[in-house]
N, C-alpha and C positions, 0 to 999 in steps of 0.2 A: 705255458712256456715262459721261463723267467727272462725278463729283459736285462741286458747288461746295464750297469749303473756306475758311471765314472763321476766321482766327487773330488773336488779339490779343497784341501784343508790348508788355508793360508797362514794359520797360526798367528804368531805376533809379528807380522810382516805387513808391508805396504804403508803408505800414507793416504790421505784422502784422494789426491790426485792420481797416484799410481793404482789405487784400488778401482777407481772409476775407469781409468784407461784399460786395465786388464780385463774388467768385466765387459766393457764395450767392445773390446777387440775379440774376446772369446764369443760374445753374442753374435758378432758379425761373421766370424769364421765358421760358426756351427749352425748357421741359419737353415741349412739343408739337411741337417742330421735328423733322421726319423727313427732309426732302428735301435737307439739306446737312450738312456736318460742321463742328464748332465746336471750337476750342481756345483756351486762354489760356496765355501764357508769362510767369509772374511772376518777380521776382528769385529767385535760387536759395535764399536763406535762408527764403523763404516757400513753397517747393514742397510740403513735407509738409502744411502747413496747407491749402493750396489743393486738393491732392489729396483731403484729407479732406472738404473743403466741396463738392466736386464728385462724389464717389463715388456711383456708381449713377445719374448724370445724363447728359445729352447732351453735357456739356462734357468735352473731353479736356484734358490738361495737358502742357505742354512746357517745356523749359529754353531759356534764351537762348544757351547756349554749353556746350561741353565740351572736355576735352583728349583726344588721341588714344591716350594710354597707358592701360593697364588699371589701373595702380597704381604706387606707388613714391614716390621723393622729389621731388615736383613741388608745392611749396608753393602753396596757394591754388587748385589746379586740381580739377576734378571729372571722374570717368571716366564712360563710358556705362553701366557696370554700377551705379555709384552712382545715376545718374539713374533707371534702370529699377527699382532697389531701392526708391526712394521713390514710385514710381508714375507716372513720366513715360511718355508714349507718343511724344512728339515732341521734337526739339531743333532750334533755328535755328542755322545754320552760315553763316559768311561775311557776316554783316550788314555794311553799308557803314561803320557806326561802329567796327566791329572792323577792317575792312580799312584805313580811312583815318585813324583815330585811333590804333589800337593796332598797326598794321602787319601785320596778318595777310596772308599771300599765298594765292593759289589753291592752291598746293601744300599749305599748312597746312590749308586747308578740306578737301582731298582725303584727307588722312590721318584727319582727324576723321570724314569721311563714312564711310570704310571701317569705322572702329571702331563708329559708330553702327549701321550696317546689320548688322554682326556681332552686335550685342547686341539687335537686334530693334526699334530705335527708328526712327521715320520722320523722316528729316532734311528740313528746309526750307532749301534752299540758295539764298542770296541772291546776286543779280548786279545791276549797275547802273552807269551812267556818270555822271561828274561834268558840271557845267554847261559847263565849257570844252571837254569832249569832245564834247558835243552840238552846241554852236554853232560848232565848228571848220568851216572850209571846205576840203575836204568834211567832213561830219560823221563823227566817229570812233565814233559809237554802236555801230554794227554790229560793227566790229572789237573794241571793248572787251568787249561781251557775248560774242562768240565766244571771245575768249581766256580770259575768266573761266569760261565753260562748259567749254572744253577742259581748263583746268587743274583746275578744281574737281571735274569729273565723270570724270576720267581713269581708265581701267582697269575701268570697270563693265561687267558683262554686261547684256544686255537685261533679264533678269529682276530684276537689281539696280536698274536704272534706273527700272523701273515702280514701285518702292517709294520713290522720291525725289520730293519736291515741289520745284519751282523757284519762287522769288519774284523777280520783276523789280521792283526798287526804284531808280528814277532818283534818284541822290544829291541832285540839286538840288530834289527834290520832298519830301524827308524832313523833316518838322518845319518846313517853310518856309511852309506855306499854299499853295504852288504845287502843281499836280497836272498830270501829263501828260494831254493831252486823250485822250478815248477812242480817237480815231484814232491818236494817237502811241503809246499803250500797246499797242493791238492790233497795230500794225506791228511792234513789238519782239517781242511775244508770238508772232506768226506766224513771225518770223525765228528764234526759239528752237526752235519746233516743226519748222521746216524743217531747222535744224541737227541736231535730234534724229533726224529721218528720215534724213539723210545719215550721221550717226555710228552710228546703231543701225539701226532699220528703221521703216517706216511704222506698224506695229502698236504699237511701243513708243512712238513719238511721239505717237500718238493717246491713249495710256493716261496719259501724264504730266500731272499737275495743275500748272498754272503760274498762280501768284497774281500779283496786282499790289499793290504797296505804295508809298505816297507821298501823305500827306495825304488818304487816303480818309475820307469822312464820309458821313452818311445822304443829304446833298443831291446827292452825285455818284455814290454807289455803284451805283445802278440802271443808269445809262448806261454805266458801266465794265463792270459784270458781264454786261451784255447782249451784249457782243462775243464772238464765237465762240471765240476762243482765250484769253479771260481766265476762268480757272476758280476765282476766289475773290479774297481779299484778305488781305494781311498788314498789320494795322491798328495804328498807334501810338497817338497822342494820343486819338483817338476810342474806344479800347478801355478807357479809364480811367473811363468812365461807362457804367452799364448801359443807360440810354436811348439813348445814341449808338451803342453797339455793337450793341444790338438793332435800331436803325434800319437799320444796314448788313445785318444778318442778314435783316430783313424785306424789304429790296431784293433780297437773294439769292433769297429764297423766291418773290418775285414773278417774277423772271426764270426760276426753275426750273419754273414752272407750264406 
């Protein structure tokens, strides 16, 4: 049985004091949560402080990116070992903002994925289509998601795949206030699981957690999370306030009952 997984991507937000306050508040509010997994992904400069603020709590910590090399002359980059050293459990890979603003390819994501798994981190691999790809006639959504999955998840064994989280984030719904309907999101999630079955096997496909991301908030979380193939959420703006993030967690708990 897959556990729901709610993760907050803080992106390039907070300062040191607000990051610690947010992490501390969330840790306190979620102390009795047992039925699902929680993580926050702060800016890298605040990772040690957030790890310290959440130590011994129900809140895991992840990074927003990493580089695939283990060390060397790569100015500005962080390795998987560095992230693990400061206490990270998770790392987001291939977020649409890195794909479409910073030019990362699925092949880049795949290299990072292999390095993250080798270091024992849980990767959250993001896939998603642009607005023009969704509204094309015929829609290109299925082909885009398939290509991103094939490139990003290339070369994995079944056992490795079971350790990966996939996050479906339609690019047109990130930070726009637009949200894929529960039916639209479920259709893509089901398609990803069918692709996993064909690429790996049914057991692996059933084990993989697939989050939804894209303007998730307390008011729509329950309807999204109730869908059979939506296993959690990768939350952006709503993760920056304890009450909003907890509202999504509470929706997840209600669905998990």
